[in-house]
N, C-alpha and C positions, 0 to 999 in steps of 0.2 A: 455511410461510413460508421464503423464501430467506435464508440467514444466513452470516455470517463473523465472525471475530475480527480486529480491526485495531488499529493504533497510528496516531493521526492527527497531522498537523502542526498545531501550535498558534500558531506564530510568524507573524503576519499579514504581516510584511515578507518572509519566505521565500515565503509563498503568492503575494504580489504579484510577486515576482521570477520565480517559475515562470510565472505568468500572462503576464508580459512576454515570457518566452522563447517561450511558446506563440504569442503574436502575431507574433513575429519569425521563426518557423520557417515556411518556405514549402512545406507538404506538404498532400496531399489526405488528410486524416484528421480524425476527430472528437476535439476536445480534451476532456479530463476537466475537469469544472467544479471551480472552486476549493474549494467546500465538500465535494467528494467525494474529494479527494486524501488518500491514506493508504498505509500498509504493510499488506498482507494477511498476517496471521500464520498463519491457517488458514481455508480456505474449507470451510464445513460443508454447503452446499447446502440443499435443501428439507427442512425438519423440521416436526414437529408442535408444538403449544403445550406438550404434556406433555414432549417432549424438550427444548424450549427451557428449561423450568424446571430440568431436570436439568443442562443445560449451565451455566446461571447458578449453580446450587449448586456445581458443580465449579470454575468459574472463580474463585469467592471464595477458593479455596485457593492460587491462583497468586501466589507472592511474587516480587517483582523490585525492583531499585533503579532510580532514574531513569537514563535513558540519554542522555548528551549526544551530539548529532549535528551533523556538518558536512556540508551538502549541497553537492555539487560535480559539475559535468559532466552531459552528457546522453548516453544510450546507447540501444540498440535491441535488441529480440529479434525474430527469431533473428539477423538481420544487416542491414547497411545496404542491401544489394542487394534484399532481400525483406522489408522491415519489416512487422511486425504490431503491435508495441507500442513506443512511445518512452517512456523513463523518465528520471528524475533519480536520480543515484547519491549515495552517502554515503561518508564516510571508513571506513577499514579497522577501527578499533576499534569504531565504532558498528555496523558490519556484523556483527562477531563477537558483540557484545552482543545485537543484535536477533535474530540466528540462535539464540542460546541461549534467548532469550525465546520464540521460535517453537517450539523444541523442548520447552520447559516446557509451553506451551499444548497442544501435540500430545500429550505424555505424560499430561497431566491429562485430556484428552478422549478418548484412545484407549480406555479402558474403556467408553465410551459408543458406540464404533464409529467414531470420527472419526480418520482419519489422512490425511496429505497424499499426493497422487498424484505429487508431484514435490518435489525438494529446495527448501528455502526460499532465495529469492534476494532480499536486501534492496534494494528499489527502490520508487519512487513512480511509478506510471503517469501520464503526462501526455497521451498520445495513443493512441487505438486506430485501427489502419488496417484498414478494411473492404475497400476495393478495392486492387488492385495500385498501389502508389505509385511504383515504380521505384527506382533507386539514389538514396539521400539522403545519401551520404557527405559531399558538400560542405556540405550544410546542417548536418550534425552537427559537422563540423570547427569551425564557428564557436563552438560551445559545449562543446568537449571538456574544457577546464580552467576553465570558467566558475564563478566563486565565487558561490554562491547565498545562503549564510547559515547560521546555526546555530539549533538548537532543542534542546529536551530532551523526550524521551518520558517522561512521568510517569504515564501511564495507558494501559490497554488497554480496548477497547470491544467488546462483543458487539453486532453490528449486524444489522439487517434490511434487505434490499435489495428494493425494489419496482421492477420493470422497467416502463418507460413508453416510448412512441415517442420522447420527447425525452431519453431516457437514464434511468439508474437514480436512484431517490430512496432515500437511506439514512436510517435512523432508529436511534437508540440504544435497545437493550434493556437494557443493563447497562454500568456503568463500574467498572473495577477500578483502584484507585489504587496507585501504587508505594509501597513502604515506604521511608521516608526514612532 
């Protein structure tokens, strides 16, 4: 099974605002569906049922406090001239806290052989660009300082991803709740 560890957006108002932004951006790309928006803390890839059980045991030891987040602005990887991913950003304090949480998750799962292949970058993907989209700088400018809303990350989820022609379907394998 294809798996990852994520923190999801729970504020429906934030999700609706992001969906509105998606509808207003004029680009040739596939939008991420509202129910699939999340922060990927660590991608694990294909694992067996047995490894999944060991991951779940390990994740029960991850302790963290709720993380308040302010979503703001839209950005792009790698750049606006050759976009591959469009994302929504977050405030600096939340980014630091989420980065620490991602490090905890990675440190917890490293003994099982899971490490990240790139540094954690706190963002929520809202579009994936498959074909060359051209320069989208003007489109992004409209949303540079756009205030999207606030949320609190109070749980992390170990998720399964089933790939389909209509996009991935995510299901929860485990939920770890923040210590208050």
